[in-house]
N, C-alpha and C positions, 0 to 999 in steps of 0.2 A: 608613283606607278606601283612600287612594291607594296605600299599600303593598300592600294586598290586591289592588287592581285591577292594579297593576303586576306582581305575582307571577302573577296569572291570565293576563295577556297573555304573560308569559314562558313559562308552562306550555303555553299554546295554541300559541305559535310553535314551541316545542320539539317538541310533538306533531306539528305539521304538517311540520316538518323530518324527523322520524323516519319519517313515512309516505312523504315524498318520497324519503328515502334507501332505504326498504325496497323500493320498486317501481322497477325500472330497465328502460329500453328495452334489448332484446336479451337480457334475463334473464327478467323476469316477463311481458313482452309484446313483441310485434314491431311496429315502425313500418312501415306499408306504403310501398313505394317511390313509389307515386303515390296520392294521396288519391282516394277514390271519392265522387262527389257524393251527398249525402243528400237525402231527400225533403222535408225542412223545415229550412231554414237557420236558423230562429229557435229550433230545439230541438236538444238533444244526442241524436243517434240511437244506439241500441244495437241491433245486429242479432244474432240467434242463428241460426247455420247449424246445422241439425239434420236428423235422419232418423228416421222412425218405427221403422225396423228396427234402429236403434242402441240397444243395451242401456244404454250410458252416457248417452245422451240421455234415456232413460226414467227413469234414476236421478236425473238432473239436474232433470227437469221440476218436481217438487213444490217443490224449493228455489228454482228460478228463478221459478216462479209467485208464491211468497210474496214474493220480492224485487220483482218487477215491479209488483205491486199497491200497493207502498209508495212507488213513485217519484213525484216531483213532476211537475207538468204540463209542465215544460220538458224532460222526458226522453221521447223517442219510441221505444217498443220495437217492433221488427219481427222477424218470423220468416221465414226463407227455407229451405225444404226442399231438401236436396241430392239429387242423382241420381247415385250412384256406379256404378250398373249398371242394367240394364233392369228388374230386380225392384224397384228403388226408385221407378220412375216412377209406377206407379199410386197409390201412397200420397202422393206429392208432388202429384199431380193431385187427390187426395181432399182434401188440406189446402187447396189454392187454391179448390176448389169450395165447401167448407164456409165458408171465409173470405168468398168473394163472396156466398154465401147468408146470411151473418151468423149462422151457427150454430156458429162455431168454438169458442165457450165450452162448447157442448154436446158437441162431438165430440172435442176435442183430447186430453184426458186419457184418456177411454175408449178411444181408438184405441191409445194406449200400453199401457193395461191389457190390452186384448184380445190384443195381440201378445206381451207379455212376462210377464203374469201368468196369462192363460188359455191361452196358447200357440196362439192361433187363427192360421190362415193364410188369407189372402184370395187365391183363385186366379183371380178374375175381377172385372170391374166389377159384375156382379150380386151377387157375394158382399159387396163393399163397400157397395153400395147397400142391400142387405137389412140389413146391420149398422147403417148410418146410419138406416135406416127404424125400426129397433128403438129408436133414440135419439130418435125424433120428427121426423126429417128427411124431407121429402117425397121419395119415391124417384124419381118421374118428373123432378122439378126437379133433383135431384142428378145423375141420369144425363145430362140435357140439358146441365147446366152443365159436367160433366166433359169433354165433347167440344166445348165452346164456343170461340169465338175469344178470349174474355176469359181463359180458363184457358190456352190456348196462348200468349197474349201474356205472362201472368204467368210461365209456365214459361221462356220465352225470356229475359225480363228477369232472372229469378232466376239462370239459368245464367250470364248475362253478369256479374252482380254477384259470384257465387261465384268465377268465374275472376279477376275484378279483385281480390277479397279474398285470393286465393291459398289457398283452403280445401283442406286436405289430410286433415283428420279432423274428426269431430264428437263432441260439441258444441264449437263455436267461437263466441266473441263478437267482434264488431267494433264499436269505439266511434267514432262520428262519421266513419266511412269512412277512419280514419287508423291505428287500432291494432287488432291482432289478438291475442286472448287464448285460450289453450287450457289444459286441465287440466294438461298437462305443464309449461307455462311458469309457471303460477300456483300449482302445488302442490296441485291438486285442485279440485273443483267450488266449494266455498266460497271458495277463493282466487280463482277466476275472478271472482266477484262483488265481492270486496274490491278487486281490481285495477280492475275496471270502475268502481267508485265513485270510486277515485282519478283515473281518466282522465276521468270525467264532470266532476268538480270542476275538473280541469285545463282542459278545454274550456270549461266554464262561466266560469271566470276569464278565459280568453282572449277570450270574447265580450263 
């Protein structure tokens, strides 16, 4: 029994060492020069920087969603929409509006689908509001929220965080305000999640 237990510990340790050797700073992920404060110090935060207009984000979303719903309670997942140009701003505002109205679970995937599967284009706030109304979101509440102080504040806070994270492309994951992961560094979308898991465990152990 003791021999089996000892062998098991050796194999576990070897597996941990293999993972540690596999994911290296500067190769599979980047260490931020200055750590960005997280929203809850008692949890390990994972931030996704994304954009609805990004086809790579659309491809990543189903995989990411399956991963996030399996995370334990000590992992706090947060999305931050990027605004790379003026055309990205309405959709970022739509995200924050839906989030504040607590309907994001209803609107998030359908927004990706509308843009990338149905090839829809939203040319005005009315277009977006009508689309969200079809999903069951109160149109008047959505339009009011879209231009609210709360959404403006979230937009400003998001822009500050994205600058601090050094976001150059999407999708990008940032773990605990310290580590930046892209598909390029991690070797693909599935690789991003594997590296994130490694870094989550690294931060969990440090806590």
